[in-house]
N, C-alpha and C positions, 0 to 999 in steps of 0.2 A: 504494500500500500504506500503510495507516494503522498507525502504531506504537502499541503499548499504552502508556497512561499509568498510573502507579501511585502511590498515596499511600504515602509512607514516613513512619513515626513515629519521632521522637527522644524516647524516654521520659525524663521528668524526675521519676522516682520513685527512692527509695532502694533499695539492694540487697535489703533485707528484703521490699519490696513488689513487686519486679520480676516474679517468677514469676506472681503473681496478676494483675498488670497485663497481662503478655503473654498470659495465658490469656483475659482479657476482650477484648483486641485480636483474637485469633484468632476468638473467637465473633462479633465484629463484621465479620469478613471481611478484616481487615488481614493482609497476607501478608509484609510486609517491615518490619523495624525497624532503626534506626541504633543498634546496640549491639554490644558485644564478644560474639562468638559463645560465649565461655566462660561468659557470663552467662545463656544461654538453656537452659532445662531440656531434658534429652535427648529427652523424648517430644514436644516442641513441633515443629510443622510450620512455624513462622515462619522465613523466610529473614533473613539478616543482611547489612547493608551496614556496613563498618567498615574501619579501617586495619590489618587483620590478614589474612594469607593464608588463614586458616581461614574467613573470611566468604565468602558466595556472591558478593557484589559487593564488590570491594576498592577502597577509596578510597586512591589513591596519594598519598603524601606527597613532599616535595621530592626526596629521593634514592632513592626506591623505583623499581624497574624493573617493567615489565609482568610479570604472572605468567601463564604459559602455561595456557590452559584456564579462565581466570577472566575475568569481566566486570570491567573496571576503569574508574575515573573519577577526577575530581578535585573538590576543594572550592574555591570561589572566594568572596571577599568583594567585593561590588560597591559602589563609592562614586562612580565616575565612568565616562564613556564609554571611557576608556583601559582600565579593568578589563573592560568588555564586550568590547572588541577582543581582549584577552588570552584570554577564554573561547573566542572563535571560533578563534583561532590554535591553542590547545591542543586543542580538539575536533577540528580537522582532522587532528591527529596520530593519530587513531584511538581516542579515548575512547568508551566505551560509554554513559557517562552523565556528567552534571555536577551538582554540588550548588551552589546559588547562595544566598549569605547577603546580605541587604540590610537596612540599618537603616531605610530609609524606602521603602515600596512605591510611594509616589506619585512618587518621583523616577525610579526605574529602570523602563524599559519592559519588564517581564518577558515580556509576551506577544510582543514583537518578538524577544527573545532566543530564546524557544522556537521561534517560527516559523522563524527563520533557521537554527537548529540542525537542524531537520527538513529 
């Protein structure tokens, strides 16, 4: 069974331009954004991923507990192989997704991380 992969956008626009930006993302087929759900216009069909229980996909922070009925994940900064092992360890605990931040894409074997998580 192949899992779907989805592009998630983290908007880097001001609050005044966010509604217009989200509208243009929707028209381009983007379905999920990393933004506070309170910032999304009510008529928008865009899903959110955020550190809020109001988001469709909840990014758990250090002391947050799993939220029943929600897809949950964590955000990781990767600077070494130790960080990669931490991702695998946390993912085994039942995360639905992971967000990986890297400073240098050449150093971190991102494809290997993705393959191992599947």
